[in-house]
C-alpha positions in Angstrom: -41.4 -185.3 -166.5 -40.5 -182.9 -169.3 -38.8 -179.9 -168.0 -40.0 -176.6 -169.1 -37.6 -174.4 -171.0 -36.2 -171.4 -168.9 -37.0 -168.1 -170.5 -34.0 -166.1 -170.5 -34.0 -163.2 -168.0 -32.1 -159.8 -168.5 -31.1 -157.9 -165.7 -31.7 -154.4 -166.5 -29.0 -153.4 -164.2 -26.4 -155.1 -166.5 -27.7 -153.3 -169.9 -27.4 -149.5 -170.5 -30.7 -148.1 -172.3 -31.4 -144.6 -173.5 -34.4 -143.4 -171.3 -37.4 -143.6 -174.0 -39.7 -141.1 -173.5 -43.5 -141.0 -174.8 -44.5 -138.0 -177.3 -47.9 -138.0 -176.1 -47.1 -137.5 -172.7 -45.5 -133.7 -172.1 -44.8 -134.9 -168.5 -42.2 -137.3 -169.3 -40.5 -134.8 -171.9 -37.0 -134.0 -171.0 -35.6 -130.5 -171.8 -32.8 -130.7 -174.3 -29.5 -129.8 -172.9 -28.6 -125.8 -173.0 -25.6 -125.4 -175.5 -22.7 -123.5 -173.9 -22.8 -120.9 -176.4 -26.5 -120.1 -175.5 -25.3 -119.6 -171.7 -22.7 -117.2 -172.5 -24.8 -115.1 -174.7 -27.0 -114.5 -171.6 -24.2 -113.8 -169.5 -23.2 -111.0 -172.0 -26.4 -109.8 -172.3 -27.0 -109.3 -168.2 -23.6 -107.8 -167.9 -24.7 -105.0 -170.5 -28.2 -104.8 -168.9 -28.3 -101.2 -166.7 -28.4 -102.1 -163.1 -30.9 -100.4 -160.7 -28.5 -98.4 -159.3 -27.7 -96.7 -162.4 -31.4 -95.7 -163.2 -31.3 -94.2 -159.5 -28.2 -92.0 -160.3 -29.9 -90.7 -163.4 -33.2 -89.9 -161.7 -31.2 -88.1 -159.1 -29.2 -86.1 -161.7 -32.4 -85.2 -163.4 -34.1 -84.0 -160.4 -30.7 -82.0 -159.3 -30.9 -80.5 -163.0 -34.6 -79.6 -162.4 -34.1 -78.2 -159.0 -30.9 -76.0 -160.5 -33.3 -74.9 -163.3 -36.0 -74.1 -161.1 -33.7 -71.8 -158.7 -32.4 -70.1 -161.9 -35.7 -69.1 -162.9 -36.8 -68.0 -159.5 -33.6 -65.6 -159.5 -34.3 -64.4 -162.8 -38.1 -63.3 -161.6 -36.8 -61.9 -158.6 -34.4 -59.8 -160.7 -37.0 -58.9 -162.9 -39.1 -57.7 -159.9 -36.7 -55.8 -158.4 -35.7 -54.1 -161.5 -39.2 -53.0 -162.3 -39.6 -51.5 -158.7 -36.2 -49.7 -159.1 -37.3 -48.2 -162.4 -40.9 -47.3 -160.6 -39.0 -45.6 -157.5 -36.6 -43.7 -160.3 -39.6 -42.7 -162.4 -41.5 -41.2 -159.3 -38.2 -39.2 -158.2 -37.8 -37.7 -161.7 -41.7 -36.9 -162.1 -41.5 -35.3 -158.5 -38.5 -33.4 -159.0 -39.5 -32.0 -162.5 -43.1 -31.0 -160.5 -41.0 -29.6 -158.0 -38.7 -27.5 -160.1 -41.8 -26.5 -162.2 -43.4 -25.4 -159.1 -40.6 -23.6 -157.5 -39.9 -21.7 -161.0 -43.7 -21.0 -161.0 -43.3 -19.5 -157.5 -40.3 -17.4 -158.9 -42.2 -15.8 -161.8 -45.4 -15.0 -160.1 -45.2 -11.5 -158.9 -46.1 -10.1 -155.4 -48.6 -7.8 -155.0 -49.8 -5.1 -152.6 -52.9 -2.7 -152.7 -52.8 0.2 -151.3 -55.6 2.2 -149.6 -58.2 4.2 -151.6 -56.5 8.0 -152.2 -58.6 11.3 -153.0 -56.5 14.3 -154.5 -57.5 17.3 -156.1 -55.7 18.4 -159.2 -56.3 21.3 -161.9 -60.0 21.7 -160.2 -60.6 18.0 -160.6 -60.8 15.6 -157.8 -59.2 12.1 -158.2 -60.3 9.0 -156.3 -58.1 6.0 -157.2 -57.2 2.7 -155.8 -53.8 1.2 -157.1 -52.0 -2.4 -156.6 -48.0 -2.3 -156.6 -46.5 -5.1 -158.3 -42.9 -6.4 -157.6 -41.2 -9.8 -158.3 -42.0 -12.7 -156.1 -38.2 -12.4 -154.6 -39.0 -8.8 -153.5 -42.6 -9.8 -151.7 -40.6 -9.2 -148.5 -39.4 -5.6 -149.7 -42.9 -4.9 -150.4 -44.5 -5.7 -147.4 -42.0 -3.9 -145.3 -42.4 -0.7 -147.4 -46.0 -0.9 -147.2 -46.4 2.2 -145.0 -44.2 4.0 -147.0 -45.8 3.7 -150.3 -49.2 4.5 -148.6 -47.8 7.7 -147.6 -46.1 8.7 -150.8 -48.8 7.9 -153.2 -51.1 10.6 -152.7 -48.2 12.9 -153.5 -47.1 10.9 -156.6 -50.8 11.4 -157.8 -50.5 15.2 -158.0 -47.7 14.6 -160.7 -49.8 12.9 -163.5 -51.7 14.8 -166.3 -55.3 14.8 -165.7 -56.2 14.4 -169.2 -54.2 11.4 -169.8 -57.1 9.7 -167.4 -59.6 9.7 -170.1 -58.1 7.8 -172.9 -56.5 4.4 -172.6 -53.1 5.6 -174.3 -53.2 8.2 -171.7 -54.0 5.9 -169.0 -50.8 4.0 -169.9 -48.8 7.0 -169.4 -50.4 7.8 -166.1 -49.4 4.2 -164.9 -46.0 4.6 -166.2 -45.7 8.1 -164.4 -46.7 6.6 -161.2 -44.3 3.5 -161.4 -41.4 6.0 -162.3 -42.0 8.4 -159.3 -42.5 5.9 -156.8 -39.0 4.1 -157.6 -37.5 7.5 -158.0 -38.5 8.9 -154.6 -37.8 5.1 -152.6 -34.8 5.0 -154.5 -35.0 1.7 -155.9 -36.2 -0.3 -159.0 -38.3 -3.1 -157.4 -41.7 -1.8 -158.5 -42.8 -3.4 -161.9 -46.1 -1.8 -162.4 -48.7 0.2 -160.7 -52.2 -1.3 -161.5 -55.1 0.9 -161.3 -58.1 -1.1 -159.6 -60.6 1.9 -159.4 -60.6 5.5 -160.8 -63.1 8.2 -160.4 -62.7 11.7 -161.3 -64.8 14.9 -160.9 -64.6 18.5 -162.5 -65.6 21.3 -160.1 
């Protein structure tokens, strides 16, 4: 019997082969080793990337800044409102003072008057009936009121001192009024009477 020749058998454990991959099968592809310089670049980029804590701090800083700006704007608004209120109050005070001052001056310049009862006298065969008003300054209003009776008693006597012919003309009436004013001041020993105004006048010849 002829012995068949034995096939040489190679033990895989005894040989080192490089792993061969099939290009048509992606699953069998083995990733290429990453160079050391690529890992170093990635580590450097990661160290330079901002951390979440920094972003949080920046956001908090922005929030505080907006809050501070809002408080400043609110303070300006309040200051503007207070300034406007103070200006308005000042205007009201000044306006009231001006009006009050004008009113006081107006009252001081406004004369006081006293109308005497009607008086009838006879002068040179002519009967004169007259109603007059005595004028003094506002400051002398009290004096005028306190001398009302004295003026009423004195006026008929003063009427007899005027010229009856003056009562017929405008110029003569001016002289008669001035005569009445002067006589009243002289007899009362004063200069407070500013004018004697004739309200009614009637003359009749007998």
